[in-house]
C-alpha positions in Angstrom: -7.1 -82.4 2.5 -8.1 -82.4 -1.1 -6.6 -86.2 -1.5 -8.6 -87.6 1.6 -11.6 -86.0 0.1 -10.8 -87.4 -3.2 -10.1 -91.1 -1.2 -13.7 -90.6 0.5 -15.3 -90.1 -2.8 -13.5 -93.3 -4.4 -14.7 -95.4 -1.8 -18.3 -95.9 -2.3 -18.4 -96.1 -6.4 -15.6 -99.1 -6.0 -17.6 -100.8 -3.3 -20.4 -100.4 -5.9 -18.6 -101.7 -8.6 -17.2 -104.4 -6.8 -20.8 -105.6 -5.7 -22.1 -105.2 -9.4 -19.2 -107.0 -10.7 -19.8 -109.9 -8.1 -23.5 -110.3 -9.5 -22.8 -109.8 -13.0 -19.6 -112.7 -12.6 -22.2 -115.1 -11.3 -25.1 -114.6 -13.8 -22.4 -114.9 -16.6 -21.0 -118.1 -14.8 -24.5 -119.6 -14.4 -25.5 -118.4 -18.0 -22.7 -120.1 -19.5 -22.8 -123.2 -17.8 -26.8 -123.5 -18.9 -25.8 -122.7 -22.3 -22.4 -124.5 -23.0 -22.1 -127.4 -20.3 -18.8 -128.7 -22.0 -16.7 -125.5 -21.5 -13.6 -125.9 -19.2 -13.2 -124.2 -16.5 -9.9 -122.3 -17.4 -11.8 -121.2 -20.9 -14.8 -119.9 -18.3 -12.3 -117.8 -16.0 -10.5 -116.3 -19.0 -13.9 -115.4 -20.8 -15.2 -114.3 -17.7 -12.2 -112.0 -16.5 -11.8 -110.3 -20.4 -15.9 -109.9 -19.9 -15.8 -108.5 -16.4 -12.8 -106.4 -16.7 -14.4 -104.6 -19.6 -17.5 -104.2 -17.8 -15.3 -102.9 -14.6 -13.4 -100.2 -16.7 -16.8 -99.1 -18.5 -18.6 -98.6 -15.0 -15.1 -97.1 -13.2 -14.1 -94.7 -15.8 -17.3 -92.5 -16.0 -17.7 -92.1 -12.0 -13.4 -91.2 -11.8 -13.3 -88.9 -14.8 -16.4 -86.7 -13.0 -14.7 -86.8 -10.0 -11.3 -86.0 -11.4 -13.1 -83.1 -13.4 -14.7 -81.8 -10.1 -11.6 -82.1 -8.2 -9.8 -79.8 -10.8 -12.7 -77.3 -10.6 -12.5 -77.1 -7.1 -8.6 -76.4 -7.2 -9.0 -73.8 -9.9 -12.0 -72.1 -7.7 -9.7 -72.4 -4.6 -7.1 -71.0 -6.8 -8.8 -67.9 -7.9 -10.0 -67.3 -4.4 -7.0 -67.3 -2.9 -5.9 -64.8 -5.6 -8.7 -62.6 -4.8 -8.4 -63.0 -1.2 -4.9 -61.6 -1.7 -5.8 -58.9 -4.2 -8.5 -57.8 -1.5 -5.5 -57.8 1.4 -3.2 -55.7 -0.9 -6.0 -53.4 -1.7 -7.1 -53.1 1.7 -4.0 -52.5 2.7 -3.4 -49.8 0.3 -6.6 -48.1 1.1 -5.6 -48.2 4.5 -2.1 -46.9 3.8 -3.8 -44.1 2.4 -6.4 -43.6 4.9 -4.0 -43.4 7.4 -1.6 -41.2 5.8 -3.8 -38.0 5.3 -4.2 -35.1 7.9 -8.0 -35.5 7.6 -10.5 -37.2 9.7 -11.9 -40.2 7.5 -14.5 -42.6 8.4 -17.0 -44.9 6.8 -20.6 -45.3 7.6 -23.4 -47.9 6.2 -26.9 -46.4 5.3 -27.6 -46.5 9.3 -25.0 -44.2 9.6 -23.0 -47.0 12.1 -19.4 -46.9 11.7 -17.3 -49.5 9.2 -14.1 -47.8 9.3 -12.4 -44.7 11.2 -8.6 -43.6 10.4 -6.2 -43.0 13.6 -6.5 -39.1 12.6 -10.2 -39.3 13.5 -10.1 -41.6 16.4 -7.2 -39.0 17.8 -9.7 -36.0 17.6 -12.7 -37.8 19.2 -10.6 -39.3 21.8 -11.4 -43.0 21.0 -10.0 -46.3 20.8 -9.4 -48.2 17.9 -12.4 -50.7 19.2 -14.4 -47.9 20.7 -16.7 -47.4 17.3 -16.9 -50.7 16.4 -20.7 -51.7 16.1 -21.7 -47.9 17.2 -23.5 -45.5 15.3 -22.8 -41.9 14.7 -25.5 -40.4 17.2 -23.6 -42.6 20.1 -20.4 -39.7 19.8 -22.7 -36.7 18.9 -25.4 -34.5 19.8 -28.9 -34.9 19.1 -28.6 -31.6 16.6 -25.4 -32.6 15.1 -26.9 -36.5 14.1 -29.9 -34.7 12.4 -27.9 -32.7 10.7 -25.6 -35.7 9.7 -28.6 -37.9 9.0 -30.1 -35.4 6.5 -26.8 -35.5 4.8 -26.7 -39.0 4.2 -30.0 -39.4 3.1 -29.1 -36.6 0.2 -26.0 -38.6 -0.7 -28.3 -41.8 -0.8 -31.1 -40.2 -2.8 -28.9 -37.8 -5.2 -25.7 -40.5 -5.5 -23.4 -37.5 -5.6 -20.9 -36.1 -3.3 -22.8 -33.8 -0.7 -20.2 -31.1 1.2 -21.2 -28.7 3.9 -19.3 -26.6 7.2 -19.8 -27.3 10.7 -18.3 -25.9 13.6 -17.2 -28.3 16.6 -15.3 -27.4 19.7 -14.3 -23.9 18.6 -13.0 -25.0 15.0 -14.2 -25.1 12.0 -14.4 -28.3 9.8 -15.6 -29.0 5.6 -17.2 -32.2 5.6 -17.0 -34.3 2.2 -19.6 -36.9 2.0 -19.0 -39.7 -0.7 -21.3 -42.6 -1.9 -20.0 -46.0 -1.7 -21.8 -47.7 -5.3 -21.9 -52.0 -5.1 -21.0 -52.2 -8.8 -23.2 -55.5 -8.9 -26.4 -53.7 -7.6 -25.7 -50.6 -8.5 -26.9 -49.1 -4.7 -25.2 -46.9 -2.3 -24.2 -49.6 0.5 -22.1 -46.9 2.3 -20.6 -43.3 2.7 -17.1 -42.2 3.4 -16.8 -39.1 5.0 -13.6 -37.1 4.8 -13.7 -34.1 7.2 -10.9 -31.4 6.8 -9.8 -28.8 9.3 -10.6 -25.4 7.9 -10.1 -23.2 10.9 -7.0 -21.5 9.6 -8.5 -20.7 6.3 -11.7 -19.1 7.8 -9.7 -16.9 10.1 -7.7 -15.8 7.1 -10.8 -15.3 5.3 -12.1 -13.2 8.0 -9.1 -11.2 8.2 -9.0 -10.3 4.3 -12.8 -9.4 4.4 -12.1 -7.2 7.2 -9.4 -5.6 5.2 -11.6 -5.3 1.8 -14.4 -3.7 4.1 -11.6 -1.1 5.4 -10.2 -0.8 1.7 -13.8 0.0 0.7 -14.3 2.2 3.4 -11.4 4.2 2.5 -11.9 3.9 -1.1 -15.4 5.5 -0.6 -14.3 8.2 1.4 -11.1 9.1 -1.1 -13.5 9.0 -4.1 -16.5 11.0 -2.1 -13.6 13.8 -1.3 -12.5 13.8 -5.0 -15.9 14.0 -6.3 -16.6 16.9 -3.8 -13.5 18.6 -5.3 -14.1 18.1 -8.7 -17.7 19.8 -8.5 -16.0 22.6 -6.7 -13.1 22.6 -9.3 -15.9 22.5 -12.1 -17.5 25.3 -11.2 -14.8 27.6 -10.4 -13.5 26.8 -14.2 -17.2 27.6 -15.2 -17.1 31.0 -13.6 -13.6 31.7 -14.9 -14.9 30.9 -18.4 -17.7 33.2 -17.8 -15.3 36.4 -16.9 -12.5 35.5 -19.0 -12.8 37.4 -22.4 -9.7 35.8 -24.0 -10.7 33.3 -26.7 -6.9 31.6 -25.7 -8.1 31.6 -22.0 -11.4 30.3 -22.5 -10.3 27.8 -24.7 -8.1 26.6 -22.4 -10.4 26.7 -19.7 -13.1 24.5 -21.6 -10.3 21.9 -22.0 -9.8 22.0 -18.4 -13.7 21.4 -17.8 -13.4 18.4 -20.2 -10.3 16.8 -18.0 -12.5 17.3 -14.8 -15.3 15.7 -16.8 -13.2 12.5 -17.9 -11.6 12.4 -14.2 -15.4 12.0 -12.3 -16.2 9.3 -15.3 -13.1 7.8 -14.2 -13.7 7.4 -10.2 -17.3 6.6 -11.2 -16.1 3.8 -13.3 -13.5 2.8 -10.2 -16.9 2.7 -7.6 -18.6 0.4 -10.2 -15.8 -2.0 -10.8 -15.0 -2.1 -7.1 -18.7 -3.7 -6.9 -18.2 -6.4 -9.2 -18.1 -9.7 -7.5 -18.9 -8.1 -3.9 -22.6 -9.3 -3.9 -23.3 -13.0 -4.7 -24.9 -13.6 -8.3 -28.7 -14.0 -8.4 -31.4 -14.9 -10.6 -32.7 -11.3 -11.9 -35.9 -10.7 -14.6 -34.3 -9.1 -17.7 -37.6 -7.0 -18.4 -37.4 -5.9 -14.7 -33.3 -4.9 -15.1 -34.0 -3.1 -18.6 -36.9 -0.9 -17.2 -34.9 0.2 -14.1 -31.8 0.8 -16.3 -33.9 3.1 -19.2 -35.0 5.5 -16.1 -31.7 7.3 -15.5 -31.9 7.9 -19.5 -34.9 9.1 -19.7 -35.7 7.0 -23.0 -39.3 7.6 -23.8 -39.5 4.3 -25.4 -37.5 1.4 -26.5 -38.5 -2.3 -28.1 -38.9 -4.8 -25.9 -39.6 -8.4 -27.7 -41.9 -10.8 -26.1 -39.3 -13.2 -26.0 -37.5 -11.2 -23.5 -40.1 -11.4 -21.2 -40.6 -13.4 -17.9 -36.8 -14.7 -18.8 -34.5 -14.7 -16.0 -30.5 -14.8 -15.9 -28.0 -15.7 -13.0 -25.6 -12.6 -13.0 -24.1 -10.4 -10.9 -26.1 -8.0 -9.0 -24.4 -5.0 -11.5 -26.7 -6.5 -14.5 -28.9 -3.6 -14.3 -25.5 -1.4 -15.0 -25.2 -3.6 -18.3 -28.2 -2.8 -19.8 -27.8 0.9 -18.8 -24.4 1.2 -20.5 -25.6 -0.5 -23.7 -28.4 2.0 -23.8 -26.4 5.1 -23.2 -23.9 3.9 -25.9 -26.8 4.0 -27.9 -27.9 7.6 -27.0 -24.2 8.6 -27.7 -23.8 7.4 -31.2 -27.4 7.5 -32.4 -28.9 10.8 -30.8 -31.2 11.3 -27.9 -34.0 9.3 -29.4 -32.2 6.1 -30.4 -34.1 3.3 -32.1 -33.4 0.2 -29.2 -34.5 -3.2 -29.5 -34.2 -6.0 -27.1 -34.9 -9.5 -27.8 -34.0 -13.5 -26.9 -33.5 -16.8 -28.5 -32.3 -20.0 -27.3 -30.0 -22.5 -29.1 -28.6 -25.4 -28.2 -29.3 -24.9 -24.4 -27.8 -21.2 -24.2 -29.7 -18.3 -24.5 -29.0 -15.2 -26.7 -29.9 -12.1 -25.4 -29.6 -9.0 -28.3 -29.2 -5.3 -28.2 -29.6 -3.6 -31.5 -29.7 0.4 -32.2 -30.1 2.7 -35.3 -26.5 4.1 -35.0 -23.6 4.2 -37.1 -22.8 0.5 -36.2 -18.9 -0.6 -35.4 -16.2 -1.3 -37.6 -15.1 -4.8 -38.5 -11.6 -4.3 -37.3 -13.1 -2.7 -33.9 -15.4 -5.3 -33.0 -13.3 -6.8 -30.2 -11.3 -3.9 -29.7 -14.4 -1.7 -28.4 -14.3 -4.2 -25.1 -10.7 -3.0 -24.3 -10.1 -0.7 -21.3 -9.6 3.0 -22.7 -10.6 2.0 -26.5 -13.1 4.4 -28.0 -14.0 8.3 -28.0 -15.3 8.8 -25.0 -13.9 7.1 -21.3 -13.6 3.8 -22.8 -14.7 2.1 -19.9 -18.3 1.3 -20.3 -18.0 -1.8 -22.7 -14.8 -3.1 -20.8 -16.8 -3.0 -17.3 -20.3 -4.8 -19.1 -17.5 -7.4 -20.4 -16.6 -7.9 -16.5 -19.6 -7.9 -15.2 -21.2 -10.3 -17.1 -17.9 -12.9 -17.1 -18.4 -13.4 -13.4 -21.2 -15.7 -14.2 -19.5 -17.1 -17.7 -21.8 -15.0 -19.6 -20.1 -13.5 -23.0 -21.0 -10.5 -25.0 -19.4 -9.5 -28.8 -20.9 -7.2 -31.5 -22.2 -8.6 -34.3 -23.6 -5.8 -36.3 -23.0 -4.5 -39.8 -21.2 -1.2 -40.0 -23.1 1.4 -41.2 -26.5 -0.2 -40.3 -26.3 -0.2 -36.5 -25.1 -1.6 -33.5 -25.9 -5.1 -32.6 -24.9 -6.3 -29.2 -25.1 -10.2 -28.4 -24.9 -11.8 -24.8 -24.6 -15.6 -24.6 -26.1 -17.3 -21.6 -24.9 -20.4 -20.8 -27.3 -23.3 -20.3 -28.0 -23.7 -16.7 -27.8 -19.7 -16.0 -31.3 -18.9 -17.7 -34.6 -19.9 -17.0 -38.4 -18.9 -17.4 -40.1 -17.0 -14.7 -42.8 -19.3 -13.3 -45.7 -17.4 -11.7 -45.2 -16.4 -7.8 -41.5 -17.1 -8.6 -39.6 -14.5 -6.3 
């Protein structure tokens, strides 16, 4: 085909060269005869042949060179096109192999939710033949309600240019759907959306069973804890009566020790109750100042210093955030006396929020700054600070002690970027 094309391109310039040479030779012969009538025919022809040959070569060379170069470029372009087509074919085969090898339903739609590709898994699930979806839209196979939800998800992917996922129920089964944008590298626009739909019915059933088991365990724990606390209350009352009626100092000493053990057991049972609640409720945005004011009420603290930097601040934390502040203030009361000087302040640095609680107690020794957060460490139950760290860790918040021994305790809470914000007027 290329040779036939080359032949057709050569015919026209050769005809033009032939006509031009005839004209040149005629003009040249007439000119020679006029300028030199005595020249012989052989001399005239020799000169004419040499002259016209040079002119013919000059005239033919450039068109032929141009044609040859153009043909070379065409051949190179065809070669590159064949290579690109082969790469595309292999890529499509690999993509198709991957799409068909997974157990999930996979399909691609354009911006108008028209199907471009569907794997066999999804065709079997929907009961469609391989050609049934060509040129059809999502709404042709789904209800109006399902289509509205799907179209909204597609629009979200196009606007955000990020993956969007949701869960839905269909024919009594549960599915997890992930919608991924297909971006054209040339225009940087979303030209299609690939959807991966996974059957999570078994997982949902396991989650329901687990939730049911957890509810039963929690109920059992609540009942058991309630009964234990009731018995501890009775035991504490009996120990108090026995101590009052006993006149033997050794016996009173043992009875006092028994009361301390009862108090320790009581504290441990309450800790188990609080620890059980961690992570049960979903994290939420909570106002720092409000949580502090609620936490101080049971301690009957007359005053605390709440810096202006703490007001109108919200952090994303476990619902037990109020317990964090309660334990910090209770710790200050225990070591700094019934009227401690407790100060709260906040500052931002590198996108993070650092929230500080300081008191005027004896402070923490340098070697104990990390140990105080370990379960069981300390003179009391050794559970308060451990509980605080566990509650805050649920949302990536960390706490550490940075005070100087002899100048009071200083607990600093570091809230990561994205987990704190200023409370806007009217925001609930």
